[in-house]
N, C-alpha and C positions, 0 to 999 in steps of 0.2 A: 653403423649399416654394417652387420656381416657380411657382404659380398663382393667377390673379387671377379675385376675385369680383367684379362687376357690383352698385352698386346702386343701385336706383330711387326715390328717393323728395322728396319735397316739403321742404326746407332751410330754408323759412318758420317753416312751425308744425310742423314735426314731427324739427326739428334737430337737438335735447338727444336722440333716441331715434332715431337715424340716427349720430350721432355714438357714441353708446354700443355700438349695432350694430356699426358699424365697427371699434373699439376689439377686441372680442370676437372678431372675424373675423381680424385683425391678429394677436393676441393668437396663435390656432392658428399662426403662422408664414404666416399667407394673403397677398395682397398686395388692396387692394381699388378698384375704380376706381368715384368715383360720377358720378351721372347725378343732376342738380338737375333736379325738376319742379314746383317750386316758382314761382307767380305775386304774391303778394300784398306778400309783405316783403322783408325781407334776409334773405341764408342766414347762417344758425348758424356754418358753417365754408364753407372752400373745395371747391367740387366740384373735379372732373377732366372734367368736361361741362358746363357751363352751361347755365342755364334758356335763356338767349338763342338757344346751341343748338340746344336742343331745340324752341323755339318757330319758328325758320329751317326745320328739317326739316322742322316742322307746313304750311310754308305759309303763314306769318304771320311777325310784330315784334312781339317783347314790348314795345316802347316805349309801339306802337297798343294791343295788350292790355290793359296797364296805364291808357293812358286811357281805354277805352270800360269799364272794370270791368263787362265783360258775364264774368259765370264759365261762363255755358255754351258760351260761345265760346271762353274758357281753356281748359276742361277739353277741349274737343272738338280745339282745336289739340295740347295737348297732348298728349293719347292719339297721335293722329296720329304726333306727332312723335319721342314716346320708342321707338315703334316702328320707325321710320325709323333711329334711331340703336344701338338694338339691336342690329339686323338688319347695319350696319356695323359695331360691334363686334365681334361674331362672325363676320365675312366675313373682317376684318381679323386675327382671333385673337389680339384682345387682351381677350376675358372666357373664362372656362373656368365659369363657372357665373352668376347670377342670385339676389338676394334684393331682397324689398321688402317691405314694413309698409305696413297704410292701414287705415281706415274706408272707405267708401262711393268716397269718388273716388278715393283712393287706390288702391282695387281695381281699378277700372277701366281707372287708369293701367300699374298696375303689370303685370295680366294681359294689358295689351295690348301692351307689350314683351315678355314671355315667349311669345305666341301667334305674334310672329313667327319664333321659333326653332327649331330642327327638334327632330323626338322623339328623346331621349335626352340631351339638355342640361339638368342639371341647373336644377331651377327651383323657387325655393319662394317662396309667398305667405302672409305672415302677416296676417290678415286677422278682420274685426270678423264679419265674413261666412262664414265657412269653415265654419257649422255649419249656414249653411241649403242652396239649391239653388244650387247653385256653378255649373251649366251654361251662364250667360251669361259666366262670367268665364275659366271652363278650355277651352269647347268642346270638341277632338276633340284638344287636346294632352294633355302627363304635367305638367302641373301641378299640381305638389304646395301643397295648401291645411292650411295652420295654421290654429287658430283663436286670437285674438290672448286670448282671455276676458274680460281689461278690453279699456276702448276705446287706441287707439295712442294714447297723452297723458299724456307723464311718464313718467319711470323710479321706479316704486315698488317697491314690495317684489315683488309681484305678475309685474309686467312687464317687472321687470328678468330674472325666472326667463323666463321667454319668451324674451324677447331672445337668452338667452343659450342656449337650447334651439335657436332659429332659427338662431344663428352656429354652432354645432355640426353642425347637422344638412343645412346647406349646405355646411358645408366636409367632412362627410362623404359627402355624394357628389360632390362637386368630388373628392373622393380616391382614390373607388372607381372601378377603371375593366375593365369587363370584356375577358374573354380575345378578340378578333375572332381571333384566330388559325387557326380553323377554320371561317371562315364561310361559309354556303351559300348560294345563290340564294335569294329570298324566293318563296312561293307567298302570296297570299290566299286566304282561303276564309272563304264567312257560314254561321254556324249556327246554328240556333235547339233547344229541347231539342225538338223531332219530328223533326229531323232529325241527329241529334248519329250515329245509325249509321250514317248515309250518309257522314257529314263524318269521322268517324273514319277510316271503313277506306279512303274516299277518300286521308285523309292519310298514313295507314301507307302504300300503295304510292308516294305522291311521296316519302316519306322513304325508305324504299327506293334510289328512284333517284338521291339525293344532295339532296334538295329540304330546304328548313327551311320548314314549312308556319306560317303565323299564321292562326288562329283569331276573328274576330270573330261576335261575336252580334247576331243582326241585331233589334235593340233602338232602331232610330232613331240613337242616338249610335253605337253600332257598326258601322252600313253608311256613316253619314258619316266614321267614324276610317278607316274601310277606304281610303273613296275619297280621304279626304287623305294617308296613305302613299302609295298609287296614284299619286298626282297629283307625289308628291313624288318620285319616281324610285327607291323602296324597292324593288318589286314585278317580278319577272318574267313571274309571269300570275297569274291568279285563276279560280279555281274558284268561281264563284258562284253555289251549289246553295241557298241561302237568300232568295228577293228578295221576303219578306212584306212588308218596309217599303212598297214599294206599294200593298198591299191597305189600308195604316192612311194612305195618303199621300191616296190617293181615299176610301176610307171615313171619312175624320176620327179615325181612331184614332190610341192615344197612344205608337206608337212608328214612327210618321213619319220617316223620315232624311233628308225634304224631295223637291222637283222632279229635284232634278240627280243622282238614285244610279243607278247604270248609266250613266253620262258618264265618268268618270274611263280607263276600264283605252282605250276607245276615244280621247280625246284624247293618252294619255300611247303609245300605240302599243305596245302589250302585248296579248299573248294572251290572249284567254277565253272561258270555256266557262259559259255562262250556263243555269239551271235553274229554272224555276219552281215553287221551294219552299215549301211553307206558302202559296202566294196563294192556298187558298181558305178564309184566316182572316184577319179584323182585329181588333185587339188593343184592349182595352177595361181598366179595372182592375174592382173591385167592382160585381157588375151592377146597381147603384144607380147606377153612374157613366152607363151606356151611355145615348145620346140617346134620350126617346122616341119620335123620327119610326122607331128600329126596333123598337118593339117586336113588331111581327109577325115576325118576322127568328127565324133558326136559333140558336140558341149553344146554348158549353159549357163550363162551368164548372172552367177548366183548373186553378185552386184559388180557395182563397175570397177571392183580392185581383187575379186574372185571368180575365177574361169574353174568350173566343174568339165572334166571331160570322161565318158562313159567309156566303161571298161569293157575288153571285148572277151568271147568265149578263151579263148589261150590264157587271157592273162587270170580270167577266174580258177584254169585250171591249175595252173601253176599256184594259186592263195589257198586252192584245196589243199594240195599236197602239200604247203608250208605249212598250214592249220593242222594238219595232221601230224606231219614232223612233231612239231611244237606240244602237242594235246598227249603225243604216243607217251612223252616222260614223264606225263602225270604220276605222283602218288597218293593224290588223294581225288575223292570222285572230281570228276567232270563231266560237264555232260555238251551237246551243239546242240540249240533248236535254231528251226530255220524258217524266214516266214514266208511261203510259197508266193504270195501275193505283192510281195516286194521289199527288197531292202532298205530301202528308203521313198521319203515323199515322191522321186524321180524318175523310181523303175514302176510305179502305178501303171496298170492298163491305160494306155491312154494318155501316157506321161512323154516327157522326151527319152528318158531312160529306157522307157519298156522295151526287153529283149531279155525274152522267159529264156532260150539257147544257153545266154552268157550265166544267168544266175545257175543254171543247171549244171552246167560245166564244173562248177565249183563245188555243188552237190555230188556230183557223179565221183572226181578226184578227192573227195574228200572222206567218202565212202567207202574206197577203195582200198584207199593205204590208212584208214583210221583202225588202231585196236580196238578188235571186236567188244570188248568188256564198256569200253564209252559209247551211251547212248547215243543217236541222232536222231530227234524229232520233228517231222517234219507238218507244220501247222500250216494249214487254208488261210492265213492272215496275212493281212501287211503288218510290218514293223511298230507301225504305231498303234493300232487294234488295241485296242484295252482287253481283249480276250487270249491276246500274245502275250503283253507284257505283265500278264498276271501271270501266265502261264510260267516266264521265265524267271518273274518271283519265287515263284510256290514250288520251282523246282530246286532252288539256291535255297532255299529253307527247310526241304526236305533233304538234304544235304549234309546242312545242320544241325537235322533233328531236331527242328521247331514245328 
């Protein structure tokens, strides 16, 4: 088996555990490449990449770290350094997968290395934190988090089984290779429950023309992941039909994708079609989690755990200005399509969020600030009408010369 698995770990405090993991991986016919991130004591066994090399990659010197005995500083240096080391090992094609194990500190360092690697590259983190909120560690990547059940401290009856399973898992991930012989150009599309009909129809049109469509749920992380893949060069064009995450960013909702949403396509120089999908709503969890300052607003309980709040004309005006600012930096074709009869299922005439003045505030601010060469097309349909989603897909296809 001519495959090498990178192992990231502190060989001073957890050397025996990593020695066991290394042996289990090699028992399956794989090679290993061990990167030592320990700082405190002597390495349990000789690594392939020393802690001194990791510290240097992090912009410091191991002797200085040992002398100062500042754990916080050492963590910061080794976290930065291991990411640089992992990236270099990947670029030099020295590793085919990566695995790490640890508690709080080990998880920070191990996942830092993994986040430096592209989507699709096998990554497995065995962690004491895997059963909680892993967002700070996984981010927008495809790291597989595996609960360690007990602390990564010793090789005992329970941990032995976990480490053995982890070795089998990473070996299986590395061994499996998808058939990429028929890869098609990728289109990124943003979707919400409220825009599923529109996105599914646009997706069918794009796929009939030979594209593969990746659909991202506009839940904050979904938007961030889409932007990250665009920035990494995977995507040929963007159908940004559901831009609701900006409503959450402005209103303090729970599904914000942050202030850089809508920037990646412009920076990457790829075509994009943008729609104000679901910007009529901001998302909160159960009704009792909505901030008191919003007590007089219009709400809709999507389900017992999700409460939607109607955005105001002022908030829509802000979004119009922001959308214009983001799109004005586009270096590739860009267009905005607006469904005049409703941005979601809930702001159609007769529905709880029907408020034409709020939607119009977005349009006016967008047109006021948007570059003149970026077209804004207003269509007399709601967002889920097939006539609208067809036009969205056709607009992007024209940009792609299809």
